[in-house]
C-alpha positions as CSV (number, residue, x, y, z in Angstrom):
1,M,18.5,-12.2,-13.9
2,E,18.3,-11.7,-10.0
3,L,21.0,-11.1,-7.4
4,L,20.4,-12.4,-4.0
5,T,22.3,-11.8,-0.8
6,P,22.1,-13.7,2.6
7,P,20.3,-11.9,5.8
8,L,22.3,-9.1,6.4
9,P,22.4,-6.2,9.3
10,L,21.2,-3.2,7.3
11,D,24.7,-1.4,7.8
12,D,26.2,-4.5,6.0
13,A,23.6,-4.6,3.6
14,E,24.2,-1.1,2.5
15,T,28.0,-2.0,2.0
16,V,26.9,-4.7,-0.3
17,R,24.9,-2.6,-2.2
18,T,27.3,-0.1,-2.8
19,E,29.8,-3.0,-4.0
20,L,27.0,-4.3,-6.5
21,F,26.3,-1.0,-8.0
22,E,30.1,0.1,-8.3
23,A,30.4,-3.2,-10.2
24,I,27.7,-2.7,-12.3
25,Y,29.0,0.7,-13.4
26,E,32.1,-0.9,-14.4
27,I,30.4,-3.6,-16.3
28,D,28.1,-1.3,-18.2
29,G,28.7,2.3,-17.3
30,D,25.8,4.3,-16.0
31,F,23.1,2.9,-18.3
32,N,21.3,1.2,-15.3
33,F,21.4,4.2,-13.2
34,F,18.5,6.4,-14.7
35,A,15.0,5.5,-15.6
36,N,14.3,4.2,-19.0
37,E,12.2,1.8,-20.6
38,H,14.3,-1.2,-19.5
39,T,15.3,-0.3,-15.8
40,A,11.3,0.6,-15.5
41,N,10.7,-3.3,-15.5
42,C,13.6,-3.9,-12.7
43,G,12.9,-4.0,-9.0
44,W,14.9,-3.8,-5.9
45,H,13.2,-6.4,-3.5
46,I,14.6,-6.0,0.4
47,N,13.2,-9.2,2.8
48,I,12.8,-8.2,6.3
49,D,13.8,-11.2,8.5
50,A,11.9,-11.4,12.1
51,G,14.9,-12.8,13.9
52,D,14.7,-14.9,17.1
53,G,12.0,-13.9,19.4
54,F,10.5,-11.3,17.4
55,R,7.2,-11.3,15.0
56,L,6.3,-9.7,11.7
57,D,2.5,-9.1,12.0
58,P,0.8,-8.1,8.9
59,D,-1.7,-5.8,11.0
60,R,1.3,-3.8,12.5
61,F,2.7,-3.0,9.0
62,I,-0.8,-2.2,7.4
63,L,-1.5,0.1,10.1
64,G,2.0,1.7,10.4
65,V,3.0,1.9,6.8
66,D,2.0,4.4,4.2
67,E,2.5,2.4,1.2
68,L,1.0,4.8,-0.9
69,L,3.5,7.3,-0.6
70,L,6.3,4.9,-0.8
71,L,5.2,3.4,-4.0
72,A,4.6,6.7,-5.5
73,N,8.2,7.8,-4.6
74,N,9.3,4.7,-6.4
75,D,7.0,5.1,-9.6
76,R,5.4,1.5,-8.5
77,L,2.2,2.5,-8.0
78,F,-0.9,0.5,-9.3
79,S,1.4,-1.9,-11.0
80,R,0.9,-5.6,-11.6
81,Y,3.2,-6.8,-8.7
82,T,2.9,-4.1,-6.2
83,A,-0.6,-3.6,-5.1
84,L,-1.5,-1.9,-1.4
85,Q,-2.4,-4.0,1.3
86,R,-5.0,-1.8,1.7
87,H,-6.7,-3.4,-1.3
88,A,-6.5,-6.5,0.0
89,V,-8.2,-5.8,3.4
90,G,-10.1,-3.1,2.2
91,V,-12.9,-4.9,0.8
92,P,-13.8,-6.9,3.9
93,L,-13.5,-4.0,6.0
94,L,-16.0,-1.9,4.1
95,R,-18.2,-4.7,4.0
96,H,-18.4,-5.1,7.6
97,L,-18.6,-1.4,8.1
98,A,-21.9,-1.7,6.0
99,H,-23.3,-3.7,9.1
100,D,-21.4,-2.1,11.6
101,P,-21.6,1.8,11.0
102,T,-19.7,2.8,14.0
103,G,-17.0,0.4,14.0
104,K,-17.9,-0.9,17.5
105,F,-17.0,-4.3,16.8
106,L,-13.8,-3.6,15.4
107,L,-12.5,-2.4,19.1
108,G,-10.0,-4.4,21.0
109,S,-8.1,-7.3,18.9
110,A,-10.9,-7.5,16.4
111,L,-9.3,-5.0,13.9
112,G,-6.2,-6.9,13.9
113,N,-7.6,-10.0,13.5
114,L,-9.5,-9.0,10.5
115,L,-6.5,-7.4,9.1
116,D,-4.2,-10.6,9.8
117,A,-6.8,-12.9,8.2
118,H,-7.1,-10.9,4.9
119,A,-4.0,-9.5,4.3
120,G,-2.1,-10.2,1.0
121,R,-0.1,-13.3,0.7
122,D,1.2,-13.6,-2.9
123,K,3.3,-11.6,-5.5
124,G,0.8,-9.3,-6.5
125,Y,1.5,-7.3,-3.3
126,A,4.2,-5.0,-2.8
127,A,4.4,-6.4,0.8
128,N,4.2,-10.3,0.4
129,F,3.2,-11.8,3.5
130,A,3.4,-15.4,2.0
131,K,6.8,-15.2,2.8
132,L,5.9,-15.2,6.7
133,L,5.9,-19.0,6.4
134,K,9.5,-18.8,5.8
135,G,10.2,-16.5,8.4
136,Y,10.6,-13.1,6.4
137,V,8.2,-10.5,4.7
138,E,9.4,-9.8,1.0
139,L,9.1,-6.0,0.3
140,R,8.6,-5.1,-3.5
141,H,8.0,-1.2,-2.9
142,F,11.3,-0.2,-4.0
143,S,12.7,0.8,-8.0
144,A,15.9,0.0,-9.5
145,E,16.5,3.7,-9.7
146,S,16.4,3.5,-5.7
147,F,18.8,1.0,-5.6
148,F,21.4,2.7,-7.7
149,N,20.5,6.5,-6.8
150,G,18.5,6.3,-3.7
151,P,19.7,7.3,0.0
152,H,21.0,5.0,2.7
153,L,19.0,1.6,2.9
154,I,17.8,2.8,6.5
155,E,16.7,6.1,5.3
156,Q,14.5,4.2,2.4
157,L,13.1,1.6,4.7
158,E,12.2,4.6,7.1
159,R,9.0,3.7,8.9
160,I,8.7,0.0,8.0
161,P,11.1,-1.4,10.5
162,A,9.5,1.1,13.3
163,A,5.8,-0.1,12.3
164,F,6.7,-3.8,12.8
165,A,8.3,-2.9,16.3
166,V,5.3,-1.4,17.6
167,W,4.1,-3.1,20.6
168,P,0.5,-3.9,21.3
169,A,0.5,-1.4,24.3
170,H,1.3,1.3,22.1
171,S,-0.6,0.4,18.7
172,H,-3.9,2.6,19.9
173,P,-3.3,5.6,18.0
174,F,-2.8,3.6,14.8
175,E,-5.9,1.5,15.1
176,Q,-8.0,4.7,16.0
177,A,-6.7,6.6,12.8
178,F,-7.1,3.5,10.3
179,R,-10.9,2.8,11.8
180,R,-11.7,6.5,11.5
181,K,-10.4,6.6,7.9
182,F,-12.5,3.6,6.9
183,L,-15.3,4.8,8.7
184,L,-15.1,8.0,6.4
185,L,-14.8,5.9,3.5
186,S,-17.7,3.9,4.2
187,R,-19.9,6.8,4.6
188,W,-18.5,8.0,1.3
189,L,-19.5,4.5,-0.3
190,A,-23.1,4.9,1.3
191,R,-23.4,8.1,-0.6
192,A,-22.0,6.8,-4.0
193,R,-23.1,3.3,-4.3
194,C,-26.4,4.4,-5.9
195,K,-24.4,6.1,-9.0
196,L,-22.6,2.9,-9.8
197,A,-23.4,0.5,-12.3
198,W,-21.5,-2.0,-14.5
199,D,-22.1,-4.3,-17.3
200,L,-20.0,-7.7,-18.6
201,T,-20.0,-8.9,-22.2
202,Q,-18.2,-12.6,-22.8
203,G,-15.0,-12.3,-24.5
204,L,-12.9,-14.9,-26.3
205,V,-10.7,-15.2,-23.3
206,A,-12.2,-13.3,-20.5
207,A,-15.5,-11.3,-20.2
208,E,-15.0,-7.4,-20.6
209,G,-17.1,-4.5,-19.6
210,R,-17.3,-0.9,-18.1
211,V,-18.1,0.7,-14.8
212,H,-20.1,3.6,-14.8
213,F,-20.5,6.6,-11.9
214,A,-23.2,8.7,-12.3
215,G,-24.2,7.4,-16.0
216,E,-20.9,8.2,-17.5
217,P,-18.0,5.5,-18.0
218,L,-15.4,5.3,-15.1
219,G,-13.4,2.4,-15.7
220,H,-12.6,-0.9,-17.7
221,L,-13.6,-4.1,-16.1
222,M,-11.8,-7.7,-17.0
223,A,-13.3,-10.7,-15.4
224,N,-11.9,-14.2,-15.6
225,G,-13.0,-15.6,-12.3
226,L,-11.5,-13.0,-10.6
227,V,-11.9,-9.1,-11.7
228,E,-9.4,-6.3,-12.6
229,L,-10.6,-2.7,-12.5
230,N,-8.7,0.2,-14.2
231,L,-10.1,3.7,-14.0
232,F,-10.1,5.6,-17.2
233,G,-7.9,8.7,-17.7
234,H,-8.5,11.3,-20.2
235,G,-7.0,9.4,-23.1
236,D,-8.3,6.1,-24.6
237,Y,-6.0,4.0,-22.9
238,E,-5.0,6.0,-20.1
239,Y,-5.6,4.2,-16.9
240,I,-5.1,6.4,-13.6
241,A,-5.7,3.5,-10.7
242,T,-5.7,-0.1,-10.7
243,I,-7.2,-2.9,-8.4
244,R,-7.0,-6.7,-9.0
245,D,-8.3,-10.0,-7.7
246,I,-11.7,-8.8,-6.6
247,V,-15.0,-10.3,-7.4
248,L,-18.0,-8.8,-9.2
249,S,-19.9,-8.5,-6.0
250,D,-16.7,-6.3,-4.7
251,I,-16.8,-3.7,-7.4
252,P,-18.4,-0.9,-5.3
253,E,-16.0,-1.6,-2.4
254,A,-13.0,-1.5,-5.1
255,V,-14.3,1.6,-6.4
256,A,-14.1,3.3,-3.1
257,L,-10.7,2.0,-2.5
258,L,-9.4,3.7,-5.5
259,A,-11.1,6.7,-4.5
260,L,-9.4,6.9,-1.3
261,D,-5.9,6.1,-3.0
262,L,-6.5,9.2,-5.4
263,A,-7.8,11.5,-2.7
264,E,-4.7,10.8,-0.6
265,L,-2.5,11.1,-3.6
266,T,-4.0,14.7,-3.8
267,N,-3.4,15.3,-0.4
268,L,0.0,14.4,-0.4
269,G,1.0,16.7,-3.2
270,V,1.6,13.9,-5.6
271,R,1.1,14.8,-9.4
272,Q,-1.6,12.5,-11.0
273,R,-3.8,12.4,-13.9
274,A,-7.6,13.0,-13.4
275,S,-10.4,10.8,-13.9
276,R,-12.4,11.5,-17.2
277,N,-15.7,11.1,-15.4
278,K,-16.3,14.9,-13.9
279,S,-18.6,13.6,-11.4
280,F,-16.1,11.0,-9.6
281,Q,-13.3,13.3,-9.8
282,R,-15.8,15.6,-7.7
283,A,-16.5,13.2,-5.3
284,V,-12.6,12.2,-5.0
285,L,-11.9,15.8,-4.2
286,Q,-14.8,15.9,-1.7
287,L,-13.2,13.0,-0.2
288,A,-9.7,14.5,0.2
289,G,-11.2,17.7,1.7
290,Q,-12.8,15.4,4.3
291,L,-9.5,13.4,4.8
292,R,-7.7,16.8,5.7
293,K,-10.0,18.0,8.3
294,D,-8.7,15.1,10.4
295,P,-4.8,16.0,10.4
296,G,-4.4,12.5,12.4
297,L,-5.0,10.9,9.3
298,S,-2.2,12.2,7.7
299,S,1.1,10.5,6.7
300,S,2.9,12.8,8.6
301,A,0.8,12.3,11.6
302,Q,1.4,8.6,11.3
303,L,5.2,9.1,11.1
304,E,5.2,11.3,14.0
305,E,3.3,8.4,16.1
306,L,5.9,5.9,15.1
307,A,8.5,8.2,16.5
308,N,6.6,8.5,19.8
309,A,6.1,5.0,19.9
310,E,9.8,4.4,19.5
311,K,10.5,6.9,22.8
312,L,8.1,4.9,24.7
313,R,9.8,1.8,24.0
314,R,13.0,3.0,24.8
315,K,11.7,4.6,28.1
316,M,10.1,1.5,29.3
317,H,12.8,-1.0,28.1
318,P,16.1,0.6,28.2
319,Q,17.8,-2.6,28.9
320,F,16.7,-4.0,25.6
321,Y,18.2,-1.2,23.7
322,A,21.3,-1.6,25.9
323,A,21.6,-5.0,25.1
324,A,20.7,-4.8,21.4
325,G,23.6,-2.2,21.3
326,T,22.0,0.7,20.0
């Protein structure tokens, strides 16, 4: 079942949340308050409404929100219904950079246009931008456990409303960091591309096969028009990262995006299982080291820039904040 509320200010939504989980506790005790095989399949969807006179631009979210950390903290990473927006925009962006190795054609409004055009717009993404047609964005990052045991709603949303509120005049640091990160990843892919190979065999329902890196198995492929790639862990049926809804020609770019995910998880200190492919694991750690050399690419740097953008907005437009009652 699904419980729905009407649009509410964040403080009012927090009050309703408290009333709901207190009622659930009375009905069923604390069974739902702890992670288990039943609650693992439940989630807390939060919809952000634009309101009058405002816009929810996908590019601001993609540039300003560290979805990887948010999903990892909620144990929702690499699930079938919570793909990162970076997986949607990353393939066309890497293909662009293969022909524009300095990113000079992504200056000005070009990067934002590319991100808006390719943003994920279905229920496979943790941020579902298909809902923009109805005036809101659906956020699927949050676990049932975060609903019952997490901090105040404002604290859990953290940087998301701030990222949407970044005005174009203040977006340059976010665009610059995003471009640098993908330029670095594009160079990593250029070195790795010759090590990649894959095969497919027709099955009863869908074709299946494997991706290899440096001659050793790297991941499992399933293709039925669109392709799903799962990277192997050490166990026979253990997967450590997943990307979906790509096409066969996207496999090198998809591998690079998963390498970026794994490298950033390493730098964030998030415990994770390693790839059984030792050559790929070394390449991921090398990528993580290259990312660490640029402090401006970290999650904490992104959060600091959001705080700076907020201060600038308040300084330049104090009348707006006074009218909003902040």
